[in-house]
KELO-307673 format. One record per residue (C-alpha): residue number from 1; residue in one letter; x, y, z. Coordinates in steps of 0.25 Angstrom, whole numbers, plus 5000, padded with zeros to 4 digits. Layout:
BEGIN
<pt NUM,"A",<X,Y,Z>>
...
This chain:
BEGIN
<pt 1,"M",<5092,4946,4879>>
<pt 2,"V",<5079,4953,4881>>
<pt 3,"D",<5073,4961,4893>>
<pt 4,"L",<5063,4954,4903>>
<pt 5,"T",<5053,4965,4899>>
<pt 6,"L",<5054,4961,4884>>
<pt 7,"A",<5054,4946,4887>>
<pt 8,"D",<5041,4947,4895>>
<pt 9,"K",<5035,4956,4885>>
<pt 10,"Y",<5038,4946,4873>>
<pt 11,"D",<5039,4933,4881>>
<pt 12,"L",<5053,4931,4878>>
<pt 13,"R",<5062,4920,4884>>
<pt 14,"V",<5076,4916,4883>>
<pt 15,"G",<5077,4909,4870>>
<pt 16,"S",<5066,4918,4863>>
<pt 17,"R",<5068,4925,4850>>
<pt 18,"V",<5067,4940,4847>>
<pt 19,"T",<5069,4947,4834>>
<pt 20,"L",<5077,4960,4832>>
<pt 21,"K",<5079,4966,4818>>
<pt 22,"D",<5074,4953,4812>>
<pt 23,"T",<5084,4945,4820>>
<pt 24,"D",<5080,4934,4829>>
<pt 25,"L",<5087,4934,4842>>
<pt 26,"K",<5086,4924,4854>>
<pt 27,"V",<5083,4929,4868>>
<pt 28,"V",<5095,4924,4877>>
<pt 29,"G",<5091,4931,4890>>
<pt 30,"I",<5081,4940,4897>>
<pt 31,"L",<5086,4952,4905>>
<pt 32,"A",<5080,4955,4918>>
<pt 33,"E",<5072,4968,4919>>
<pt 34,"Q",<5080,4980,4923>>
<pt 35,"G",<5070,4991,4924>>
<pt 36,"F",<5072,5006,4922>>
<pt 37,"G",<5087,5010,4920>>
<pt 38,"I",<5095,5021,4914>>
<pt 39,"G",<5103,5017,4901>>
<pt 40,"V",<5100,5005,4893>>
<pt 41,"N",<5088,4997,4898>>
<pt 42,"A",<5088,4983,4895>>
<pt 43,"D",<5073,4982,4898>>
<pt 44,"Q",<5065,4979,4886>>
<pt 45,"A",<5078,4977,4878>>
<pt 46,"V",<5084,4966,4869>>
<pt 47,"I",<5099,4965,4871>>
<pt 48,"I",<5107,4959,4860>>
<pt 49,"S",<5122,4958,4857>>
<pt 50,"H",<5130,4969,4851>>
<pt 51,"R",<5133,4960,4839>>
<pt 52,"M",<5118,4957,4837>>
<pt 53,"F",<5114,4972,4839>>
<pt 54,"S",<5125,4976,4828>>
<pt 55,"K",<5119,4966,4819>>
<pt 56,"L",<5105,4970,4820>>
<pt 57,"Y",<5106,4985,4821>>
<pt 58,"D",<5119,4987,4812>>
<pt 59,"T",<5127,4995,4822>>
<pt 60,"D",<5140,4993,4828>>
<pt 61,"G",<5140,5002,4840>>
<pt 62,"Y",<5132,5007,4852>>
<pt 63,"D",<5125,5020,4855>>
<pt 64,"Q",<5125,5018,4870>>
<pt 65,"V",<5134,5011,4880>>
<pt 66,"I",<5131,5010,4895>>
<pt 67,"V",<5143,5009,4904>>
<pt 68,"Q",<5140,5004,4918>>
<pt 69,"A",<5149,5008,4930>>
<pt 70,"K",<5151,4999,4942>>
<pt 71,"N",<5150,5011,4951>>
<pt 72,"I",<5141,5023,4949>>
<pt 73,"E",<5152,5032,4955>>
<pt 74,"D",<5160,5028,4942>>
<pt 75,"V",<5150,5033,4932>>
<pt 76,"E",<5156,5047,4930>>
<pt 77,"T",<5170,5042,4929>>
<pt 78,"I",<5166,5032,4918>>
<pt 79,"K",<5158,5043,4911>>
<pt 80,"A",<5170,5052,4911>>
<pt 81,"A",<5179,5041,4906>>
<pt 82,"I",<5169,5037,4894>>
<pt 83,"E",<5168,5052,4890>>
<pt 84,"N",<5183,5054,4891>>
<pt 85,"R",<5185,5041,4882>>
<pt 86,"L",<5174,5043,4871>>
<pt 87,"N",<5172,5058,4871>>
<pt 88,"R",<5186,5063,4872>>
<pt 89,"R",<5185,5070,4858>>
<pt 90,"G",<5170,5074,4859>>
<pt 91,"E",<5157,5068,4863>>
<pt 92,"V",<5156,5054,4856>>
<pt 93,"V",<5147,5048,4867>>
<pt 94,"T",<5138,5053,4877>>
<pt 95,"V",<5141,5048,4891>>
<pt 96,"V",<5129,5048,4901>>
<pt 97,"A",<5131,5044,4916>>
<pt 98,"M",<5119,5038,4921>>
<pt 99,"N",<5122,5042,4935>>
<pt 100,"A",<5118,5056,4932>>
<pt 101,"I",<5105,5051,4927>>
<pt 102,"L",<5104,5043,4940>>
<pt 103,"E",<5107,5055,4949>>
<pt 104,"G",<5097,5064,4941>>
<pt 105,"A",<5086,5053,4944>>
<pt 106,"N",<5090,5052,4959>>
<pt 107,"E",<5090,5067,4960>>
<pt 108,"F",<5076,5068,4953>>
<pt 109,"F",<5071,5057,4963>>
<pt 110,"D",<5077,5065,4975>>
<pt 111,"Y",<5069,5077,4971>>
<pt 112,"I",<5056,5068,4970>>
<pt 113,"S",<5059,5063,4984>>
<pt 114,"K",<5061,5077,4990>>
<pt 115,"F",<5048,5081,4983>>
<pt 116,"L",<5040,5070,4989>>
<pt 117,"M",<5047,5072,5002>>
<pt 118,"G",<5042,5086,5002>>
<pt 119,"I",<5028,5082,4998>>
<pt 120,"G",<5028,5072,5010>>
<pt 121,"A",<5033,5083,5020>>
<pt 122,"I",<5022,5092,5016>>
<pt 123,"S",<5012,5080,5017>>
<pt 124,"L",<5017,5077,5031>>
<pt 125,"I",<5016,5092,5035>>
<pt 126,"V",<5001,5092,5030>>
<pt 127,"A",<4999,5079,5038>>
<pt 128,"G",<5004,5085,5050>>
<pt 129,"V",<4996,5098,5049>>
<pt 130,"S",<4983,5089,5046>>
<pt 131,"I",<4986,5081,5059>>
<pt 132,"L",<4988,5093,5067>>
<pt 133,"N",<4975,5099,5062>>
<pt 134,"V",<4967,5086,5065>>
<pt 135,"M",<4973,5085,5079>>
<pt 136,"L",<4970,5099,5082>>
<pt 137,"M",<4956,5097,5077>>
<pt 138,"S",<4955,5085,5086>>
<pt 139,"T",<4960,5092,5098>>
<pt 140,"M",<4949,5103,5096>>
<pt 141,"E",<4938,5093,5094>>
<pt 142,"R",<4942,5085,5106>>
<pt 143,"T",<4945,5097,5115>>
<pt 144,"K",<4933,5093,5125>>
<pt 145,"E",<4938,5078,5125>>
<pt 146,"I",<4952,5083,5129>>
<pt 147,"G",<4946,5092,5140>>
<pt 148,"I",<4938,5080,5145>>
<pt 149,"M",<4951,5071,5145>>
<pt 150,"K",<4959,5081,5152>>
<pt 151,"A",<4948,5083,5162>>
<pt 152,"I",<4948,5069,5166>>
<pt 153,"G",<4963,5069,5168>>
<pt 154,"A",<4970,5067,5154>>
<pt 155,"S",<4984,5074,5154>>
<pt 156,"R",<4989,5083,5143>>
<pt 157,"K",<4999,5072,5140>>
<pt 158,"E",<4988,5062,5138>>
<pt 159,"I",<4980,5071,5129>>
<pt 160,"M",<4992,5074,5120>>
<pt 161,"T",<4996,5059,5119>>
<pt 162,"M",<4981,5056,5115>>
<pt 163,"F",<4982,5067,5103>>
<pt 164,"L",<4996,5063,5099>>
<pt 165,"L",<4992,5048,5098>>
<pt 166,"E",<4980,5052,5089>>
<pt 167,"T",<4990,5060,5081>>
<pt 168,"V",<4999,5048,5080>>
<pt 169,"I",<4988,5039,5076>>
<pt 170,"L",<4984,5049,5065>>
<pt 171,"G",<4998,5049,5060>>
<pt 172,"V",<5000,5034,5060>>
<pt 173,"F",<4987,5031,5052>>
<pt 174,"G",<4990,5043,5042>>
<pt 175,"S",<5004,5038,5040>>
<pt 176,"L",<5000,5024,5038>>
<pt 177,"I",<4990,5028,5028>>
<pt 178,"G",<5000,5036,5021>>
<pt 179,"G",<5011,5025,5021>>
<pt 180,"V",<5001,5015,5015>>
<pt 181,"L",<4997,5025,5004>>
<pt 182,"S",<5011,5028,5001>>
<pt 183,"F",<5015,5013,5000>>
<pt 184,"A",<5003,5011,4991>>
<pt 185,"G",<5006,5023,4982>>
<pt 186,"G",<5020,5018,4981>>
<pt 187,"F",<5016,5004,4978>>
<pt 188,"I",<5006,5009,4967>>
<pt 189,"I",<5017,5018,4961>>
<pt 190,"N",<5028,5008,4961>>
<pt 191,"S",<5019,4997,4955>>
<pt 192,"I",<5014,5006,4944>>
<pt 193,"I",<5027,5013,4940>>
<pt 194,"L",<5039,5005,4945>>
<pt 195,"K",<5032,4991,4945>>
<pt 196,"D",<5040,4988,4958>>
<pt 197,"I",<5035,4989,4972>>
<pt 198,"S",<5047,4983,4979>>
<pt 199,"Y",<5052,4997,4982>>
<pt 200,"L",<5040,4999,4991>>
<pt 201,"F",<5044,4988,5000>>
<pt 202,"A",<5059,4992,5001>>
<pt 203,"P",<5063,4995,5016>>
<pt 204,"S",<5066,5010,5012>>
<pt 205,"S",<5052,5012,5006>>
<pt 206,"L",<5045,5005,5019>>
<pt 207,"L",<5054,5014,5028>>
<pt 208,"Y",<5049,5027,5021>>
<pt 209,"I",<5035,5023,5023>>
<pt 210,"I",<5037,5020,5038>>
<pt 211,"L",<5045,5033,5039>>
<pt 212,"G",<5033,5040,5032>>
<pt 213,"I",<5023,5034,5042>>
<pt 214,"G",<5032,5038,5054>>
<pt 215,"F",<5034,5052,5049>>
<pt 216,"G",<5019,5054,5046>>
<pt 217,"V",<5016,5049,5061>>
<pt 218,"F",<5026,5059,5066>>
<pt 219,"T",<5020,5070,5058>>
<pt 220,"G",<5006,5067,5064>>
<pt 221,"L",<5012,5067,5078>>
<pt 222,"I",<5019,5081,5076>>
<pt 223,"G",<5005,5086,5070>>
<pt 224,"G",<4998,5081,5082>>
<pt 225,"L",<5007,5087,5093>>
<pt 226,"Y",<5001,5100,5094>>
<pt 227,"P",<4986,5096,5094>>
<pt 228,"A",<4990,5085,5105>>
<pt 229,"W",<4997,5096,5113>>
<pt 230,"K",<4986,5106,5112>>
<pt 231,"A",<4976,5095,5116>>
<pt 232,"S",<4984,5092,5128>>
<pt 233,"Q",<4984,5107,5132>>
<pt 234,"L",<4969,5109,5133>>
<pt 235,"K",<4964,5112,5146>>
<pt 236,"P",<4952,5103,5151>>
<pt 237,"L",<4943,5114,5154>>
<pt 238,"D",<4945,5122,5141>>
<pt 239,"A",<4944,5109,5133>>
<pt 240,"L",<4931,5105,5140>>
<pt 241,"W",<4925,5119,5137>>
<pt 242,"Y",<4930,5118,5122>>
<pt 243,"E",<4919,5120,5111>>
């Protein structure tokens, strides 16, 4: 049997002939692509029987054996049983539990996630401060306008609502642009590196984008509270005389 990658590369089909060590072999099956994995990877491999392997390579043993457990909770128990059986009088074989590698990989990705979350938190703080500065400048530039609105009867609540709505609009547009750019960046990275974009359309990924947009709007609203309150507290006469 041959892997799908080799079959596509060399245009092999069931019934095709391949040559190993000057021996002509017939392809009896094509394996589906497995992708990256730990241990023996059948991708880009030719699989033959033990009898044929011993004949071609003049060997009667194995240098590696993979034992697959039904449940991941049994891995350590199986590892201990193999060591007690084969390494009773000394280390004859090296037994490696792949769950330890998996745990290390999960821990590594957990650190990366925390690092990216820290960067995201700093970005949100910077965005909140930027919105605060923009709205404060807007308040100062529109002081006379606020004075005129108050002079013709606008209440503090109406002034505050107006500035909060402006903040929400800024937050919504900024968050939507950030969400679109994040999705586009993820699409490009997954297309180039993983060659699979299905993860982007998973409900969990779409939920993270929605939560990010919502959190961005919330951050903008928090950043605009003080400028809106300050605008609502301006006295009409002082606002009209402001230069």
